[in-house]
PLY file of the C-alpha trace (Angstrom):
ply
format ascii 1.0
element vertex 114
property float x
property float y
property float z
element edge 113
property int vertex1
property int vertex2
end_header
12.56 23.18 -9.63
10.37 24.27 -6.61
9.33 22.14 -4.12
6.13 22.53 -5.65
7.01 21.00 -9.17
9.32 18.55 -7.42
6.25 16.87 -5.33
3.97 16.47 -8.13
6.70 14.90 -10.19
7.10 12.37 -7.51
3.22 11.80 -7.44
3.43 11.56 -10.98
6.36 8.71 -10.81
4.22 6.93 -7.75
1.18 6.93 -10.48
3.33 5.55 -13.30
4.58 2.82 -10.39
0.84 1.71 -9.33
0.40 0.80 -13.22
3.23 -1.83 -13.24
2.88 -2.67 -9.16
0.54 -5.41 -9.80
2.19 -7.30 -12.22
6.14 -7.63 -9.96
6.06 -10.42 -7.92
2.62 -11.01 -7.26
1.76 -12.68 -3.64
-1.21 -15.09 -3.62
-2.71 -15.49 0.00
-5.68 -17.73 0.71
-5.46 -17.84 4.44
-8.32 -16.96 6.58
-5.84 -15.42 9.12
-4.85 -11.44 8.78
-2.31 -11.30 6.11
0.53 -8.84 6.85
2.32 -6.37 4.34
5.97 -5.23 5.39
6.55 -1.44 5.09
10.41 -1.08 4.89
13.14 0.46 2.73
10.67 2.82 1.81
8.22 0.15 0.21
5.24 -2.21 0.39
6.31 -5.62 0.66
4.79 -7.57 -1.01
3.65 -4.74 -3.43
1.09 -6.94 -5.31
-0.96 -9.23 -3.41
-3.82 -11.18 -4.28
-6.25 -12.28 -1.59
-10.23 -13.96 -1.27
-12.74 -11.57 0.10
-13.11 -11.07 3.73
-9.64 -11.26 4.28
-8.09 -8.56 6.73
-4.63 -7.11 5.69
-2.29 -5.30 8.32
0.57 -3.30 7.29
3.37 -2.79 9.62
5.71 0.12 9.60
9.41 -1.53 9.83
10.79 1.92 8.59
12.55 4.44 11.17
10.29 7.02 9.26
6.75 7.53 9.36
4.60 5.94 6.80
0.50 6.09 5.63
-1.55 3.38 4.03
-4.32 4.77 1.56
-6.50 3.60 -0.49
-6.42 5.66 -3.71
-10.14 5.41 -4.11
-10.83 6.76 -0.73
-12.15 3.82 0.77
-9.38 3.98 3.89
-6.78 6.39 5.39
-4.18 5.39 8.10
-2.83 7.92 10.32
0.77 8.26 10.35
2.17 5.20 11.57
5.67 5.21 13.13
7.77 2.38 13.52
6.15 -0.52 14.62
2.76 0.68 14.43
0.12 -0.95 12.33
-3.13 -0.60 10.26
-5.38 -2.69 9.24
-8.34 -3.20 6.78
-10.78 -5.81 6.01
-11.58 -6.30 2.36
-15.09 -7.24 1.90
-15.55 -6.54 -2.31
-13.53 -7.85 -5.08
-11.61 -5.53 -6.92
-8.08 -4.39 -7.49
-7.02 -1.58 -4.37
-4.26 0.77 -5.40
-2.31 1.94 -1.94
-0.18 4.75 -1.53
1.57 6.31 1.10
0.99 9.88 1.50
3.92 11.33 2.68
6.17 9.40 0.35
3.97 9.27 -2.91
6.73 7.03 -4.61
5.66 4.41 -2.31
2.88 1.82 -4.15
1.04 -1.25 -3.82
-1.89 -3.00 -5.32
-4.19 -5.46 -3.21
-6.43 -7.52 -5.67
-9.67 -9.15 -3.86
-11.27 -12.36 -5.78
0 1
1 2
2 3
3 4
4 5
5 6
6 7
7 8
8 9
9 10
10 11
11 12
12 13
13 14
14 15
15 16
16 17
17 18
18 19
19 20
20 21
21 22
22 23
23 24
24 25
25 26
26 27
27 28
28 29
29 30
30 31
31 32
32 33
33 34
34 35
35 36
36 37
37 38
38 39
39 40
40 41
41 42
42 43
43 44
44 45
45 46
46 47
47 48
48 49
49 50
50 51
51 52
52 53
53 54
54 55
55 56
56 57
57 58
58 59
59 60
60 61
61 62
62 63
63 64
64 65
65 66
66 67
67 68
68 69
69 70
70 71
71 72
72 73
73 74
74 75
75 76
76 77
77 78
78 79
79 80
80 81
81 82
82 83
83 84
84 85
85 86
86 87
87 88
88 89
89 90
90 91
91 92
92 93
93 94
94 95
95 96
96 97
97 98
98 99
99 100
100 101
101 102
102 103
103 104
104 105
105 106
106 107
107 108
108 109
109 110
110 111
111 112
112 113
């Protein structure tokens, strides 16, 4: 398999994982304080999160590898985050936001805003 085909298959695996990410171990947060999503072991934890509109979510990279946080709809895009670096985004509008790491496309998550 060539490098390009391998990358494509990883992307497909990531997209397939998005389909079930919102149904596995959903976490609901109703706090007005910023909410944290940890990035560790090449995963977003939690993979599915439900918050109220106007909630700020902060991703914290706890891996020794760089990661990104990207909205598949193009709403936001972090730069590469090294260990202990963060990225925050305030979710103002209800909807389901699918997240992926552009460096490791098998890393996916979903934020549901109510």
